[in-house]
C-alpha positions in Angstrom: 175.1 135.7 61.1 173.9 136.6 57.6 173.9 140.4 56.8 171.5 142.1 54.4 173.4 144.6 52.3 171.7 148.0 51.5 172.8 151.5 50.3 171.2 154.2 52.4 170.2 157.6 51.1 171.4 160.0 53.9 170.6 163.2 52.1 169.2 165.7 54.6 168.7 162.8 57.2 169.9 163.3 60.8 172.8 161.3 62.2 174.3 161.4 65.6 178.0 160.7 66.2 179.3 160.1 69.7 183.0 160.8 69.9 185.4 163.6 68.7 188.6 161.9 67.6 190.1 160.7 64.4 187.5 157.9 63.8 184.6 160.3 64.5 186.2 162.8 62.0 186.2 160.2 59.3 182.5 159.5 60.0 181.8 163.3 59.8 183.6 163.5 56.5 181.8 160.5 54.9 178.4 161.5 56.2 178.7 165.1 55.0 179.7 163.8 51.5 176.4 161.8 51.6 174.5 165.0 52.5 173.6 164.0 56.1 172.7 166.5 58.9 175.0 165.8 61.9 175.0 166.2 65.6 178.4 165.3 67.1 178.8 164.9 70.9 182.1 164.7 72.8 184.0 166.4 75.6 186.7 167.3 73.0 186.8 167.6 69.2 189.9 167.2 67.0 190.8 169.9 64.5 189.1 168.2 61.5 185.7 168.1 63.2 186.0 171.7 64.3 187.0 172.7 60.7 184.1 170.7 59.3 181.6 172.4 61.7 182.9 175.8 60.5 182.6 175.0 56.8 179.2 173.3 57.2 177.6 175.2 60.0 174.2 174.5 58.5 174.8 170.8 58.6 177.0 170.1 61.7 176.1 170.8 65.4 178.8 170.2 68.0 177.8 169.5 71.6 180.9 169.7 73.8 180.0 167.3 76.6 179.6 163.7 77.4 176.9 161.5 75.9 173.6 161.7 77.8 170.4 159.7 77.5 167.9 161.1 75.0 170.8 162.4 72.8 169.7 160.0 70.1 166.1 161.3 69.7 165.2 161.9 66.1 168.3 160.3 64.7 168.1 158.2 61.5 171.5 156.6 62.1 173.9 156.6 65.1 177.6 156.1 65.2 179.5 155.5 68.5 183.1 156.3 67.9 184.5 156.2 71.4 187.1 153.9 73.0 184.9 153.4 76.0 182.9 150.2 75.8 180.6 151.3 78.6 179.6 154.4 76.7 179.2 152.3 73.5 176.9 149.9 75.5 174.8 152.7 76.8 174.4 154.3 73.3 173.6 150.9 71.9 170.8 150.3 74.4 169.2 153.6 73.8 169.4 153.1 70.0 167.8 149.7 70.3 165.1 151.0 72.5 164.3 153.8 69.9 164.6 151.4 67.0 167.5 153.3 65.5 170.4 151.5 63.7 173.7 152.0 65.3 177.4 151.3 64.5 179.9 151.2 67.3 183.4 151.4 65.7 185.5 148.2 66.4 182.8 147.1 68.9 180.7 144.5 67.1 178.5 143.5 70.1 177.3 147.1 70.3 176.4 147.3 66.6 173.2 146.7 64.7 175.0 147.4 61.4 178.5 147.5 60.1 180.1 150.0 57.9 181.9 148.3 54.9 185.2 149.3 53.5 184.3 151.4 50.4 185.5 153.6 47.6 183.4 156.3 46.0 183.9 158.2 42.6 180.9 160.2 41.6 177.9 157.9 41.4 180.1 154.8 41.7 180.2 153.3 45.1 181.9 150.0 45.8 181.6 148.5 49.3 183.0 145.3 50.8 182.4 143.9 54.3 183.6 141.0 56.4 180.6 141.3 58.7 182.7 142.9 61.4 185.1 140.0 61.6 188.1 141.8 60.2 187.8 145.5 59.0 191.6 145.3 58.1 191.0 142.4 55.7 188.0 144.2 54.2 190.2 147.3 53.6 193.0 145.1 52.1 190.6 143.4 49.7 189.0 146.7 48.8 192.4 148.1 47.9 193.2 145.1 45.7 189.8 145.3 43.8 190.1 149.1 43.5 193.2 148.5 41.2 190.9 147.0 38.6 188.3 149.8 38.6 188.7 152.2 35.7 190.0 155.6 36.8 187.3 157.4 34.8 184.4 155.2 36.1 182.6 158.3 37.4 182.6 159.9 33.9 181.5 156.6 32.2 178.6 156.3 34.6 177.5 159.9 33.8 177.3 159.0 30.2 175.5 155.7 30.9 173.0 157.6 33.0 172.4 160.0 30.1 172.0 157.1 27.7 169.5 155.4 30.0 167.5 158.6 30.3 167.4 159.2 26.6 166.2 155.6 25.9 163.4 156.0 28.4 162.3 159.5 27.6 163.0 160.4 23.9 160.1 159.9 21.6 162.3 158.3 18.9 162.8 155.3 21.3 159.2 155.2 22.5 158.3 152.3 20.3 160.9 150.0 21.8 160.2 147.4 24.4 161.8 147.8 27.8 163.8 144.6 27.2 165.2 146.0 23.9 166.3 149.2 25.6 168.0 146.9 28.2 169.8 145.0 25.4 171.3 148.3 24.1 172.7 149.2 27.6 173.9 145.7 28.3 175.8 145.7 24.9 177.5 149.0 25.7 178.7 147.9 29.1 179.9 144.5 27.9 182.1 146.0 25.0 185.2 148.1 26.0 185.2 149.8 22.6 181.6 150.9 23.0 182.4 152.2 26.5 185.2 154.2 25.2 182.9 155.6 22.5 180.1 156.6 24.8 182.6 158.2 27.2 183.9 160.5 24.4 180.4 161.0 22.9 178.9 164.5 23.2 175.3 165.0 24.4 174.4 166.1 20.9 175.7 162.9 19.3 174.3 160.5 22.0 171.1 159.7 20.2 172.9 158.8 17.0 175.3 156.6 19.0 172.4 154.8 20.6 170.8 154.1 17.2 174.0 152.7 15.9 174.2 150.3 18.9 170.5 149.4 18.4 171.2 148.5 14.8 174.0 146.3 15.8 171.7 144.5 18.2 169.1 143.8 15.6 
C-alpha cells in the first residue's frame, strides 16, 4: 500500500478521541499543540487528560462514558486509543460511513491514516512513517535523524520566514523576478556561514543582509 503524505492544519478543527489512558493523553497533548478542539470519550480518564481539560476548558470536552454511535458527528479527525479491537472496529465503521479519517492506535486494519513518528520545534516539523508496519522502528529512525537537526532550527526558520516575506513584500525587491528571489533563499540555506549570519541578524539589518547575498548571486 502506498501512502500519500500530508500535513494537516488542525487549528480550531474538531477531533474526537476514544479512550482515556496514556496513549489518548499523548493524542490530547499533540492535538492541543496543533490548536484542535477536542472531544474525549472514555469511562475513565488518566490524570494528564483531566489536567489538560482543566487548563484548556474552552478546547477540551470530556464525556465519561463508553463510545456510542453518532459520537463522531462533526469530527474532522478521529482517534481510537483503546485496547478493545471490537470498539476500534465499531468506531472505524462509523468513521468510514461518515467519510471521516480515523487512526486506531496499534490497530492498522481499523485505520484510514497513520500517525508518523515526529519531532516539532516551532515551525519545524519532521515526520517519519513505516506505514503502520513498525511504529517502534519509525521512532528509532526519527531519534537517529533528530541528532542531525540543528538545535536552533526553530530560530533559523523564523529568520528565513522573515527574509522570504521581505523579498516578496518590500518595494526595494519588487523589480526582482521570483526565480531570482528564490536563488537568494537557496544560497542562504545551502551555506552554513550565511545561515549563522541570518540567525544573528537583527530585523533592522535584514534588508542589507539580503542585498549582500543578492550581490553575491549576480
